[in-house]
C-alpha positions as CSV (number, residue, x, y, z in Angstrom):
1,M,52.3,-17.9,26.8
2,K,52.8,-20.0,23.8
3,K,50.9,-23.3,23.8
4,N,53.3,-26.3,24.2
5,V,50.9,-29.1,25.4
6,G,49.3,-31.1,22.6
7,S,45.9,-32.8,22.7
8,I,47.2,-36.3,23.5
9,D,49.4,-34.9,26.2
10,A,46.5,-33.0,27.7
11,I,44.4,-36.2,27.8
12,V,47.2,-38.0,29.6
13,R,47.5,-35.2,32.1
14,I,43.7,-35.3,32.8
15,V,43.9,-39.1,33.3
16,I,46.9,-38.6,35.7
17,G,44.9,-36.0,37.6
18,L,42.0,-38.3,38.0
19,A,44.3,-41.1,39.2
20,I,45.7,-38.8,41.8
21,I,42.2,-37.8,43.0
22,G,41.2,-41.5,43.1
23,F,44.4,-42.3,45.2
24,A,43.6,-39.4,47.5
25,F,40.2,-40.9,48.3
26,T,41.9,-44.1,49.5
27,L,44.0,-42.2,52.0
28,E,42.8,-41.3,55.5
29,G,43.2,-38.2,57.7
30,S,45.5,-35.3,56.7
31,M,47.1,-37.3,53.9
32,R,44.0,-36.6,51.7
33,W,45.6,-33.2,51.0
34,I,47.8,-35.0,48.5
35,G,44.8,-34.7,46.2
36,L,45.6,-31.1,45.6
37,A,48.5,-32.3,43.5
38,A,45.9,-33.1,40.9
39,L,45.5,-29.4,40.3
40,V,48.8,-29.2,38.5
41,P,48.1,-31.7,35.6
42,F,44.5,-30.3,35.3
43,A,45.7,-26.7,35.1
44,T,48.4,-27.4,32.5
45,A,46.0,-29.5,30.4
46,A,43.3,-26.7,30.6
47,V,45.7,-23.9,29.7
48,G,47.8,-25.8,27.3
49,F,51.0,-24.5,28.7
50,C,53.6,-26.3,30.9
51,P,56.4,-24.2,32.4
52,L,58.6,-27.2,32.8
53,Y,58.3,-28.0,29.1
54,T,59.6,-24.5,28.3
55,L,62.7,-25.1,30.5
56,L,63.4,-28.4,29.0
57,G,62.7,-27.3,25.4
58,I,59.8,-29.8,24.9
59,N,56.8,-29.1,22.7
60,T,54.1,-31.7,22.2
61,C,51.8,-29.3,20.4
62,P,51.7,-30.0,16.6
63,L,53.1,-27.3,14.4
64,K,50.6,-25.0,12.7
65,Q,51.1,-24.5,9.0
């Protein structure tokens, strides 16, 4: 896997993941499972690879010279 998620993109993904978790705490009952959706942005930020970016041809990682 070639890294295609840059540092700013990773920070944005972590913030989005935290927002999803915060939103999940406001829900009641079985709707709290929506908090598991936060795993996607956390995982892609941690690994530095987004499969959807590969399909769309996007790369936010700066070029190494």
